[in-house]
C-alpha positions in Angstrom: 0.0 0.0 0.0 2.9 2.4 0.6 1.1 4.2 3.4 3.2 5.7 6.2 1.9 5.8 9.7 3.3 6.8 13.1 2.4 6.4 16.7 1.6 9.5 18.9 1.2 10.2 22.6 -1.0 12.9 24.0 0.0 13.8 27.6 -2.6 15.4 29.9 -1.1 17.6 32.6 -2.5 18.7 35.9 -2.8 22.4 36.8 0.7 22.1 38.2 2.1 20.7 34.9 2.4 17.2 36.3 1.7 14.4 33.8 -1.5 12.6 34.9 -2.7 10.7 31.8 -1.3 9.5 28.5 -3.4 8.7 25.5 -1.3 6.5 23.1 -2.5 6.5 19.5 -1.5 3.8 17.0 -1.1 4.3 13.3 -1.8 8.0 13.2 -1.9 10.0 10.0 -3.1 13.5 9.2 -6.3 14.1 7.2 -6.3 17.9 7.3 -4.0 20.8 8.1 -4.9 24.4 8.3 -2.9 27.3 7.1 -0.1 29.1 9.0 0.0 32.8 9.3 2.9 34.8 10.7 4.3 38.3 10.6 8.1 38.7 10.2 7.8 42.3 11.5 6.5 41.2 15.0 8.8 42.3 17.8 7.6 39.8 20.4 7.7 36.0 20.3 4.5 34.9 18.4 3.9 31.2 18.5 2.4 29.6 15.4 -0.9 27.8 15.8 -2.6 25.6 13.3 -5.7 23.4 13.3 -5.3 19.8 12.2 -7.2 16.6 12.2 -5.9 13.0 12.4 -7.2 9.5 11.9 -5.9 6.6 13.9 -6.3 2.8 14.2 -6.8 2.6 18.0 -5.8 4.2 21.3 -5.0 3.2 24.9 -5.6 5.5 27.9 -2.9 5.1 30.6 -3.2 6.7 34.0 0.2 7.8 35.3 
């Protein structure tokens, strides 16, 4: 098939930035990616944000 997949981990943090839960996705691949907009004249650090969607085969929820 020639398809390329990857695994991904989403870590959920507490209000004190302590890892509480991991969601481990298997065979993840993107199905949509929004556009990036940035200004090279900005004087402050401006973090890029983008909307994206993924499909996956399955997932496991692990309590840490």
